[in-house]
C-alpha positions in Angstrom: -22.1 48.6 36.5 -20.9 52.7 36.2 -19.3 53.3 39.3 -15.1 52.8 39.3 -13.8 50.5 41.9 -11.9 53.3 43.9 -15.8 54.9 43.6 -17.6 51.7 44.8 -15.1 51.5 48.1 -16.2 54.5 49.0 -20.0 54.2 48.3 -19.9 50.3 50.6 -17.6 52.8 53.3 -20.3 55.1 53.4 -23.0 52.9 54.3 -21.2 50.5 56.5 -19.9 53.6 58.6 -23.8 54.5 59.1 -24.2 50.7 60.2 -22.2 51.1 62.9 -22.6 54.8 63.9 -25.8 53.2 64.4 -24.7 50.5 66.6 -22.0 52.3 68.9 -25.0 54.5 69.2 -26.6 51.5 70.7 -24.1 50.4 72.6 -23.8 53.6 74.6 -27.1 53.2 75.5 -26.9 50.3 76.6 -23.4 50.0 78.8 -25.5 53.7 80.4 -29.0 52.2 80.5 -30.8 54.5 79.4 -32.8 53.1 77.0 -34.1 56.0 74.8 -30.2 56.1 73.3 -30.3 52.3 72.0 -33.7 53.3 70.5 -32.4 56.3 68.4 -29.5 54.0 68.0 -32.5 51.6 66.1 -33.8 54.4 64.8 -30.8 55.0 62.3 -31.5 51.0 60.9 -34.2 52.4 58.5 -31.9 55.1 57.1 -29.4 52.1 56.4 -31.3 49.6 54.9 -32.3 52.3 51.9 -28.1 52.6 51.8 -29.0 48.6 50.3 -30.9 49.7 48.3 -28.8 52.4 46.8 -25.9 50.2 45.9 -27.7 47.7 44.4 -29.1 50.6 42.5 -25.8 50.9 41.4 -25.2 47.5 40.8 -27.3 47.3 38.0 -26.2 49.5 36.8 -28.6 52.1 36.9 -30.8 50.4 34.6 -34.1 50.2 38.3 -35.1 53.1 39.2 -37.7 51.7 41.7 -34.3 50.9 43.3 -33.7 54.2 43.9 -37.9 55.1 44.3 -37.7 52.3 47.2 -34.7 53.9 48.4 -36.4 57.7 48.9 -39.1 55.9 50.5 -37.4 53.8 53.6 -35.3 57.0 54.1 -38.4 59.2 54.8 -38.9 56.2 57.2 -35.8 56.5 58.6 -36.2 60.3 59.1 -39.8 59.9 60.4 -37.5 57.4 62.7 -35.2 59.1 63.7 -37.3 62.4 64.3 -39.6 60.4 66.8 -36.8 59.1 68.8 -35.4 63.0 69.8 -38.5 63.5 70.6 -38.3 61.2 73.0 -35.0 61.7 74.5 -36.0 65.5 74.7 -38.7 63.9 77.1 -35.9 62.2 78.6 -34.0 66.0 79.7 -37.7 66.5 82.0 -37.3 69.4 81.1 -40.7 71.1 78.8 -40.4 69.6 75.5 -43.4 71.7 74.4 -40.8 73.6 71.7 -40.3 70.6 70.1 -43.3 68.9 70.2 -44.5 71.9 68.2 -41.4 72.6 65.7 -42.7 68.6 64.5 -46.4 69.3 64.1 -45.2 72.3 62.3 -43.5 70.6 60.4 -46.1 67.5 60.1 -48.2 70.4 58.9 -46.2 71.8 56.4 -45.5 68.2 54.6 -48.6 66.9 54.8 -50.4 68.0 52.0 -47.6 67.4 49.2 -49.1 67.7 46.0 -50.2 72.3 46.4 -46.8 72.6 45.8 -45.1 69.4 44.7 -45.2 68.1 41.2 -47.5 64.8 40.9 -44.5 62.0 41.2 -45.3 60.8 44.2 -41.8 59.9 44.7 -40.8 63.9 44.7 -43.4 64.0 46.8 -42.0 61.6 49.1 -38.5 63.2 48.6 -39.2 66.1 50.1 -41.3 65.5 52.5 -38.4 63.4 53.8 -35.6 66.4 53.6 -38.4 68.5 55.9 -39.3 65.9 58.1 -35.2 65.9 58.4 -34.6 69.1 59.0 -36.8 69.4 62.2 -34.9 66.5 63.6 -31.6 68.5 63.2 -33.6 71.4 64.9 -34.7 69.0 67.6 -31.0 67.5 67.7 -29.8 70.6 68.6 -32.1 71.9 71.8 -31.3 68.0 72.9 -27.6 68.4 73.1 -28.3 71.9 74.9 -30.6 70.0 77.6 -28.4 67.2 78.3 -24.3 66.9 76.3 -23.7 63.3 78.2 -26.7 62.1 75.3 -24.6 63.0 72.4 -21.0 64.2 71.3 -20.8 67.3 69.5 -18.7 65.9 66.6 -22.4 63.0 66.5 -24.4 66.4 66.1 -21.8 68.0 63.4 -21.9 65.3 61.5 -25.7 65.0 61.0 -25.4 68.8 59.8 -22.8 67.7 57.4 -25.2 65.4 55.8 -26.8 69.0 54.7 -23.6 69.1 53.2 -23.2 66.5 51.3 -26.5 67.0 49.6 -25.5 70.8 48.7 -22.3 69.2 47.0 -24.7 66.2 45.1 -27.3 69.1 44.1 -23.9 70.7 42.8 -22.6 67.6 41.1 -25.2 66.7 39.3 -25.7 70.5 37.6 -21.6 70.4 36.6 -21.6 66.6 35.6 -24.7 67.3 33.2 -24.9 70.6 32.3 -21.0 71.4 32.0 -19.1 68.1 31.5 -21.9 66.7 28.8 -22.5 63.6 31.0 -26.2 61.9 30.8 -26.0 61.4 34.8 -24.1 62.3 38.0 -23.2 58.6 37.9 -21.7 58.3 34.6 -19.3 61.5 36.2 -17.5 59.2 38.7 -15.0 61.3 38.7 -17.3 63.6 41.1 -20.2 61.3 41.9 -16.8 60.0 44.3 -16.4 63.6 45.4 -20.0 64.3 46.4 -20.3 60.8 48.3 -16.9 60.9 50.0 -18.8 63.7 51.8 -21.3 61.2 52.4 -18.2 59.3 54.1 -17.2 62.0 55.9 -20.0 62.5 57.5 -21.5 58.9 58.9 -17.5 59.4 60.3 -18.0 61.9 62.2 -21.6 60.3 63.7 -19.5 57.1 64.3 -16.0 58.5 66.0 -18.7 61.1 68.4 -20.4 58.1 69.7 -17.3 56.1 70.2 -15.9 59.5 71.7 -19.0 59.7 74.1 -18.7 55.5 75.3 -14.9 56.5 75.8 -15.5 59.1 77.8 -18.2 57.1 80.0 -15.8 54.4 80.5 -13.5 56.6 81.4 -15.6 57.8 84.0 -16.8 54.5 85.4 -12.8 53.9 85.7 -12.1 57.6 87.2 -15.7 58.4 89.3 -13.7 61.1 91.7 -12.7 62.7 88.0 -15.6 62.5 86.7 
C-alpha cells in the first residue's frame, strides 16, 4: 500500500464524514417531516459508496485501475441523484422552478454528446459528464437556498461548493507531484496526496456540521416556539 498511516486516517475520515452528513440530512428530513429532504440525504449515498472503491484502489497499491474507473461511474450516478433530489427540493418551494429545469436540461444537452469534445476513453467521458452534472447541482442548490433557507444551513451549501476547491487543489498537486517532484503518480507523493485529501475532509465536515446546525436550530424552535 502506498499511503502512510496519517494519509489513511484522512481518507477514511473523509469517507465516514460524507456518510454521517447523509445520515444527518436524512434525520433532519425525518424530524421536520419533509420527505424531499430525506430523499436528498439518500441521494448522497451513491457518492458515499464510490468512496469505498477509491479506498479499495489504494488498498491494492493502486494496482487495479478498474476500481478507480468504477468509482467515477458511481460518482456520475451520485451527481445525477443529487441533481434530481435538488430539483425535487426546488418543486417543494412552491415557486415556479422553470429556471432550475432549464439549467438541468441545458447540462444534459451539453453533456449528452461527450464524444464531440472528449477523448476516446469512456471513463474520461464519464468523469467530465459527472462534473457538468455536479456543477448544475451546485447552481440549483443556491437557488433552493435562496428560496427556502430552512432546508440547508449556509455552511452545508458552502461545503458542497468547497468540493471544487478540493478538485482544483488535487489537480495542481498532481502536476507538482508528477512534473516537479518527479513522482510517477500523486499517490506516491504522500505529502501532497494527504494535503489534497485533507481538503475533502474539510468539505465533508462543513456539510455535516451544517446539517447538525439545522437539526439543533429546529429542536430549539420546537422547545421555544415563541422564539422561533
